[in-house]
N, C-alpha and C positions, 0 to 999 in steps of 0.2 A: 686199556693199554698205557692209559698215562699214570696212571694209579700203582699200577704195577711196578713200572720202573723207579716210581718214586720208594714204593716199600723197598727196592733190592736197592737202591741207591742210599737210603738210613742203616737198611742192617749191613749194608759194606762199612758206615760208619762209624756205626756203635760195636762192630764184633771185628773185625779184623785186627785193634789193636790188641784183645782180649783171646784170640784163639791157643795160645798158646796157654793162658794161664788158665783155659777152662778146663782142660786135659786135666789140672793137679785141683781141681774142684774136688774132683770123687773123691779124694784123701782124705776128706774130710769125715769127724766122727760122727755120731750121731746122736750126742745128747745134746738137749735145747739149752740154749741161755737163758737163766731166768730174773727177771728185775732182783728177786732180792741178791744175788748172785752180785750182778751190776754196782750193785749201791752197799752191800757188804765189805767190797775190798776184793773178789775174790779173786777180780781180774786186775790187779793194782801191780805194775811191774817194781820191783826194787831199786832202787834208786841212791843216789849218793847224796850225802847232806849236802847241803849251799856252800862251797867252801870259798876261804878267805885268805888271798894272795898273800904273803910274807914277804920282806926282802930277802935277798940270795933264793935261793933255790927250794924254797918252802911254802910250806900253807897248813893250815890254823883250818879244826870241825871245834862247834860242837854236839857235841852228844852225852848222848841218854842212856842210861843205864835203867830199864823197867823194874828190875829185880831189888834191885839197890838204892834205886831213886836218887842216882848220885850222876849229876850233869858235871861235863871235864868242856873244858877249852884244850885241844891235844893240839901238839906238832909234829906236823908229818915230812918225809921227806920227797918231794917230786923225782927223784933221781930211782930213789924203791921201792917208794910209798908204805914205806913205814914207819910207823910211829917214833918218834923221836924222845919225845919228852908231850910230858904235862903240865899243862902251861897255869892252869888253875884247877882246882876241883868243889865242885860245891859244899861237901862232904870237910870241908877245914877254913870252911864262913861261917862262923855260926851265927852271923847278921844277917845270912841271903836260907832261905828254904829252897832253893834252888836256883840255876840263871837260866835264864831266857832269852838274855842278847849278849853279844860282847861286842868289842870292835878296840880297836886299838892305835895307841899315840904313832907320830911318825918315827921313833927310833925305834919302838916297838918292848920300850921298858914299861907300860903301864896302858892298865884297860880300864876300861867303863861298861863293867857290871849291871847289866837290867834285870829286874823283877819288878812282878807283882802290876802287868802290864793291865789297862783298863783301853778298849777301841772306843774311838772319837771318830772317824769316818771308813772310807778304806783302807788308807795309808797311814794313819793317825792314829795316835795313843798314846796315852803317858803312864808314867809307873816310876818304877824307885830307883838309882842310878846310883853307886857307887865306881870311886877310884879304885884301884887295885894293886900297888905296887911288886915288881914278877920279881923283883931280888928280895924286897926287903918282906915280901904277904902281905904291909899295910891293905889295909882297906878302911875308905874315909866315906861316909857317905855326902852323895852330892846333894841329892834334895829326893822327896819323897812325890808324887804328882807332879813329875816335871817333863819333857816334851826335848827331843832332839840333842842329848848335849854332845860336847865335842870340846875334845883337846884343843888348847894354842897349840901349833906348832915346836915352840920351844918350852912346853909342857908343864907348864906352869902354873896355866889356868882352865878350866872349865865351862864355855857358857852355853846357855841353858833359858828354855824357856818357860814360863807359869803363866798359868791367869793372866794370857796374855802381854804379859811382858817379858824383858832379855835379861837376864843377870849372870853376874861370871863369877865364880868363886876361884880366889886367887890360892894355892897351895902354900906357897913362900908367906903369905903375912897372915892365912890364916881368915879369911874374910872374904865375905860377898856382898858382892857391887849392886847392885839395881841399876838399870845402865833404862831403862825408862819405866814410868812410872802411871802413864796413861793408858793401860790398856782395860778391857772395859767388855765382858761379853757381849757376843750382839752388835757391836759397838765399834772398837777401836782391835787390833793384833798386833803386836810386832813380833816379828821375825820366826813367825808361824804360817803360812799361807791360809786364804778363805776355804774354803766348802769347792769353789767352781773353778781355782787354781789348784787343791789336790787332785779332785777329780780329774779334769780335764788339760790340766800339763803338768801332772803327775810328780810333783813334789810337795813334802811339807814344813821342812827346816827352811827356812828363807834370812838366813844371817851364813855369813862366811868369815874365818880369820885368815887376814894377810898371810905370804907367808914367813914376818917378820916377826907376825904376834903382837902387832905395834897397831892396827888398827881392826875392825869388824866392820862389817858392812852387814848391813840388814835392810827387811822390805816393810813397808808398815803399811797396812790394811785399814784405811776409814771406810766400815761400809755401814755408818750410818743412814745412808739413802738408800740404800739397798733395801728392798721389799720381803718381809718376814714371810717365811712357811710354816707351816706347825701340824705336823701327824699326831693323833691320838693313840696311845699305847695301850690297849688292851693287859697285857699282863696276866696276873695274877690275884691283884688287890680287889676291892671291893670297887676301888674308883679308879677307870686310866688317867694317867699320867698326859701329860705330853712333851713333843721333843721337838722346840723351835728353834727354827735357824736362817742367816742369813742365806736365800737362794737366788742369784739377779738372773731370770727368766728372759728369753728370746727380746730384745727390744727395751729391756727394763735398766736401771740403773745399776753400773757395778759397785764396786767397791773403788775409792779412789785409793790409787797404790803408790809410794813415793818410797826413793833410796835416801837411806843415810849411814853415815858412815862416823862410825865412835873412837876415836883418838884414844888409847890407853894410856899414853904420858899425860894428858890434861885432865883426863873424864870427859871432853866435850864431843858432842854430835852433829854433825854437819847433814845441814838434806843436800843434797848434790838436786842442780836442776839438767833434766834431761830433753825439754823442748817438749813439744806434744807426740803424744803417744795415748794408748790406752791400759796396754798391759805392761808387765817387767816382768814372763818367762822362765829368765835364769839370770843370776847372775855369778861368776867369778874370775878369781883373780889369778893375773898375768903367771908370771915367773921373774917379772919386775915385781917387786913385792909394795911397791907405792901405784903401781896400775891395777886399775878393778878393769872389768870387761862387763857393761850392765846390757843384753837385750830387751830393744823394746818392740814393740809391735802396736801398729793403729785399728779400731774397733774392726774393721773387717779383715785382719789380719793377714791381709796382702804386704804391707811397707815393712820389712823388718829393720831395725838397725840395729851393728854393732857397737854402743859408746865405750870408747878410750877415756878412763876418769882418771886425774894426778889426787889422790887422796891427800897429798900433802898441801897444795894448789886446791881441792873441792871445785876444778876446772872439767871439762870433757869434750872432748870431738867424735866427730865419727869415726868409724874405724874402718866398721864396713855396712852399705846397704844393698837389700837386695828386695826384690820388688817382685810381683807375678798376679796375672789378670785374674786368679784364682785367689788362690792361700797360701803362705809361708809355713811348710812345715817346723813347727819345735822339736831340738833334740839337743842331744848331749855330746853332741861328737867333734864340740871345739875343746881342740887340744895346744898347747902350748910346747914350741920345741925348744932345746937349751940357746938357740940363739933368739926367742920369741914371736920366730914366723911361729904361724898355725895350722892347722889342720881345722877344714871344715869342710861339712858338706850339703850338697844344692843338689836342686830340680833344674837347673835351670839352663840347661844342655836338652831335660825331656825325658831324663832318667837322673837317678840320685846318681850322685860321685862322687870320689873325696880328691880335695883339691887344697893346696897350699899359698898361702898370704903371707907376703912378710908383716909386721908389725906397725906398717902405714898402710897398709891396707891393698896395700898393691898385689896383683896376681900373679903370684913366683910360676905355676904347673897348674895345670890338670891332669891330676896325676890316673884315676881309673877314666877308659873310655869305653861307649858300646850300649848297644839297646838293649840295656839290661839295668838292673837295680843292684844300689849295695844297701845290703840289709843290716848290718850294725858293724861300726868300727873297732876294732880291738886295741890298735898301742899301734907306737912306734918305737924301733929297735934304733937309737941313736948308731951303737957301733957297726951295724949292721946295715942302716941307712934305709929301713923296711919296713912299710907296713905291711900291717895285721887285720886281714878283715873278714867280711862273711857276705856273699852275692848271692844271685840267683844266677852266676853266666850259664849253669847247667839246665835249663828250664826252670819258668817260674814258678813249678810245683816244687822244687828241690831246693835247697839251701847247701853250698859249700863254704870253706874254709878257706883263704885263698894267702899268700904274701906277695906283696910286689915293692920294687925298689921306688927312692923318693922321687927318681926319675922318671918314675912309670916305666920301666923296662923290666924283665927280667921277673914276670907274672908267673908264679905257681899253684898247682893246685894241690893242699896240704890235706883232706879230709878223702874221703869215700865221694864218688859222681857224681850217684845218685841217692835222694833218699835226703832226712836232714839233718845237717849236721849243724852242733851249737860248739863252739871253743870256751874253756875257762883257763888264761892265758897266765900262766906266773907272773911275778909284778917284772922282775927283768926281759921276759917273753922267749925263754930260752924252752920251755917246755908248756903245752897244754891238754886237761883232759878235754876228748872233745866225745860229746852225747851225739850218736848214731841212732838212727830210728825210718823204717819206711812204714808204707802200711803191711809188710810183709814180714818187718824184721820189728822185735819190740825192742828199749834202747839198750844198746850198748854203752857202756864209758869206758874210754882206754885213753892209755898214755901214749902221749905223743912228744918228737922233739920239734922244733922249731924250723927244720930242714921235710917235716910231713913223715918223718919211719915211726910207725907205732912199734912203740918198745914193751908195752904189755897190757893184758885186756881188764878192766876191774872187776865191771861186771857184766855181764853178756845177758843174762834174765832167760839163758836156755830151760830152766824147768818152767817158766810159763809159755813158753816157747810150744814144747812136746805137751804142757798140759792143754793147752789150747788144741792141739792134734785129734781128740776126745769129741769136739767140738761140731754144730754143722755151724763152722765158720764160711761166709762167702767172701771171695776174694775181691776186693776194688778197684773195678774194672776205668780206667784213665782212657778220656778221650779227650777230642773238643768237639764243640755243636757251632755251627754256622748259626747265629742270630743277629739279625738286624743288622747284616755286612761285617759283623767282628767272629771271629775265633774263639768261643768262648769255651774255657779249662771247666769240665765234668770229670765227674764218677759215680758208676754206680753199682750198684749191690742186688744182683739177684741172688733166685734163692739156692739150696748147693743141690736141689735137682731137676732146677731151671730145665722146659720143657718147651722150645719154639714153637710149638701147636698149641701151645695151652692161650689163656686170654690170665694177664695178669694185673692187680690193680700197681696204682702207680702214687707213692707218697715225697713228694720232694722237699730238700731241707735246704736250709740258706741261709746266710745274715746279710750280707748283700750291705753291710756298711762304708765310707769313702775309707782304702786306702785298707780292707781288711781281705782275709784269705782262708775260706774253707778247703777247697781244694788243694791241698796241699798232700806230696808223699811223706807222711807221717804215721808214727805207731796210734793205735786206738785210745781213742779220749772213751767218757763215760757214754754220749753217745753215740758211738763209733758201735758199741756194743748192744745199745738199745737198736741201734737199723738192723743189725746183725740177727738179732731176737726179732725185728719184722719180717725179716724176709725167712727166715725158717718158717714160721707160720704162712709167708705166699704168697707176700708182698715186693714189687721191686722198690727201691731205694735209689734215690736222686740227686743231687747235690749238685750245680749250677753257679757258677762266677759269671755273675754277670758287670753289665759296665758301669764302673764305679769300683770297684775290686782293686786290688793293687799288683804291684809287681810284675805291674805290665807298661810304665812310662805314667809319665804326668798327666797327659791326653787324656790316655785307658781311664786313669783315675778322678782328672775332674772336668767330665764331663758333665755330671752331674751337676755341675756348681748351679746355684740358685734353684736348684729343681727336687730336691732327695725326694726320690721317689716315685718320679715319674718314671724314667728311663729305665732304671733298677726293677721296677712291676712289669713295664711295657717283655724285657727280656725273660721273666720268669714266665709270663703267660706265651709268650710263643713260645720257649723253649717247651712249654706243658704240651703246649700244640704240636707241635712238631716231633715231640716223642709219643704224642696219644695216636701220630702215622705209625707206629713201627708195630707190625699187626699181632705184636704179642702182650699189647699193652691196652688192657682195658680203659675205652675213653670215657667210660663213666664213672671209671673209681677211680680220680683222678685227686688227692688231698697233697696241701702244702703247710708246713708250718717253720718257725723262730721262736728266739726270743730276745726282747730286748729290739733293736735297729728287726731284726728277723720278724718280730712280735708283729712292728708295726708293718714288713711287706707281704707277710703273710696275710694278715688282715686286710692290706689294699688290694691286694690279689682275689683275693674268696668274692671281692665286690666288685675292681674293674674287669674280672676275668670270669665273671659270675657263668660262662659260657661252658667254659673247661673243667673249673675246680669245684667239686662237688662238695670236699669238706676242707675245714683247714683249723691248724690251731694257735693264738696269740699267746705267749707267754708275757707278761709285763711290757706290754707295746707304748711305743710312744703311739698316739690318736692325733695329736697337732703338735709339730716344731715349734707354736706358740707357748707347750707348755713344759720345754726342755729348758737347758740351760742357756744364756748367751756365750757362754765361750765358744762354748763345741757348735751348734745351731747355729749361728752368725758366719762362723768359716766358710761353711759352705753356701751359707742362705742368706745373708747379710740378713736385715733386721726388719721385722713384720713390718715395720711401718714405710722401709723401700722397696718389699716385696711382699706385696700379700696376698698377691695371686701364686706364689710359688709356696708358700706355706697354705692357703686353703683348698688350689685345688687338686694340691696330693694329702690332704688330711681328710682319713677315711670315714670318719665320722659327720663328713659330706654327702657320703656314699653310703649312707645306713639300707636307703629304700631299695638299693640294689642287692643287695643277700638272696640270694636261693638257694644256697649248702647249707649244710650244717657244721658250726660253727662253737666255739668254746675257746673262752677269754677266760686267762689266767692271771690275774698279781696278789702283790703280799701288801698288805696294806701299813706299814712300815716301811713301803721303798722308798729311802732317801734324792735315789739318783733319778728317776719315772715315776713321778709320784703315780698313787693310784687314781689319783684325778684325771689321767687319761683313758681309766679303762671308764671310770663312772662315767666318763663324756660320753662313751663310746656304747656302754650299756643306756643311756637317755637317748640318743640319738636311733638305738634299733629300740627303744619301748615305741618311741614318736612315730617311728615308719610302723609297726606293730609286726614286727618279724620276731619270731622265733632262737633262742639260741642259749647255750650252754655255759656257763662260767663260776668258776672256780675261782672263792676269794679267801686270802691265806691272812690271819688275822699275825700281824706285826711282823711280817715276814720282809726281809730286804731285800733287793732285785733280785739276787744269786738264789731267795726262797729254798735254802738248805737249814736254816735255824732246827733245833729239837729231835728227838728222838722221828725215825723212821719218815721225812720229810722228804726228802725227794724220793725214797721210795712211795710213799704215798701220793706222791704228784703222781711218779710216772707207771700208776697201775693205775691213774684214771687215765691219763693221757693214752696207753696203749688200750686202754676197756674203749674208748671214742673211737680209736683208730680203727680196731676191730670192726665197731662195730657198723664203722660208716665207710667201710672199705672191704670187709671181707664176708660184711652180708648182705 
């Protein structure tokens, strides 16, 4: 009787929320999803080009006509959504084959146009850039093979980086000044971030003009002592080449990063003293032209300081100091208001919220409050004294767009209540284009005014929604599951013809990294279609966001501190065991898969959870945090020298002897992020333990494993065959 009671309560847990949904599953069509359709773009929704908000009620788009091969920068009205002008066309530019990027100066009289791009890492690239005068149509070459050009606010100069040095092109004098001269590959970088800053702090250009164009602040990276990593690139030639770059692994030496300010008046550069720190993850000028704000972090990343720097005197003082027992996240929400008070977001009350401080660092007001997270800060309208932001106030799996007074009053929901809402505001904050989606609704792009009135639907993807009605599409059933004392968010996909009297294999998907989210009420990505394809073959697919994931408060997110892979693995194993108690789950056929951090997790799960998982797929997994970069790893683990047990007790290659099930390991040898070294070490551990496994090592592919014809189709065919063989047969 006791077991019957457990089954009954579990059935209530997983079916109550989705009874109404199950009735509509029968309306699905009979057509089956194919891998070819997933990867040839059949299910890709129509999207808007990324727009650039302009002065006034206007925005611009970079459009490309495939038939004429003409690229144009076009100006549109927010009020009407109609094109009002073509600012520039590639057909009128004899020097450029096409336009790959554009950026305006402050008064929108000039453009920087880019072409001939060559990728470097995830965000960085070099290219050929020109300055274009909109009125005169004059096109001036800035430079070839350069990076990150940006106009000075007075429109007279452009600063850019090349060969690890910084240059300034002066249009009035028709001259170019080289302001640093010590740049050297794998040694000194001026104005461009190193690999680990680009990857983990999320920015490339490390130089900024002051508002009066008199100073240029920049970071200098001395990576001489950083250990070098190399990868063989097989390519198509007779002999492989090598990619060699500086990569600081956990506990190893980082680049020495220093802040400098170049004075355009006297052509002198001053080094700015900032006391003791390890990282400078952000620099930003305030509204007061002489004052720069530099953010520093200690190596543990739990002591953040905002430094107020007087560029005239080359002195600094502490504007704000924030500490945390675990870590302080870096963000781009620092915003200066007209009186130079500033907006800041922080988790200091346990949830991420918006605060206002004066220019002396004194707290004026906590603007948002509650047991929910602010997930994006859009801006402040001084005329209305109103802030616009995004949050999870309507549940952690949803996102809403809100307005609130600077005093924390008169909060208003401006978007749809459920699902994902992302706003692209006009520069003056009078309008925003909202992108809405949910698990049942493909992206809908709509124009709203700042009061939340929907003015016009731009793109609704109705054709895609109607087309999908002909397929065997299972609806995601959202619920929570009580695991290890926590209510964890979960979704489940059942076969369209689900029969509760039958037994189904279970396949779990997760990522599980700190602050991440996979259980969100959003439209399908490629993996969702793959999961649907597996469901139509007779597999139940489930995703559970365990401890350490995001948007449920700092304590929930930071519980994994110093123990990456411990609590997250415990939650996935416990969830699998609880799901296995359901009468329609075949407890002998339970698999799990994931990519990157998710691959680290799925590898650990089939080893430490060998009594519940019968198969696993790990794509590009970390297998020891000793192998991963310093900034990401030490944020959560401190260094291996300080926390050896945290690193080793959660490293899957130390548990290779526990493998009982079927394991597929996938990695690209050109992965500059999670090096193939991780999988090679795992392979050796499995060999030493005399364990059989499957592997798919892909030459030269990076972390995303997508380069080349049919790469993703081939990979997902491999994974599908593995799933079918070990869960369905």
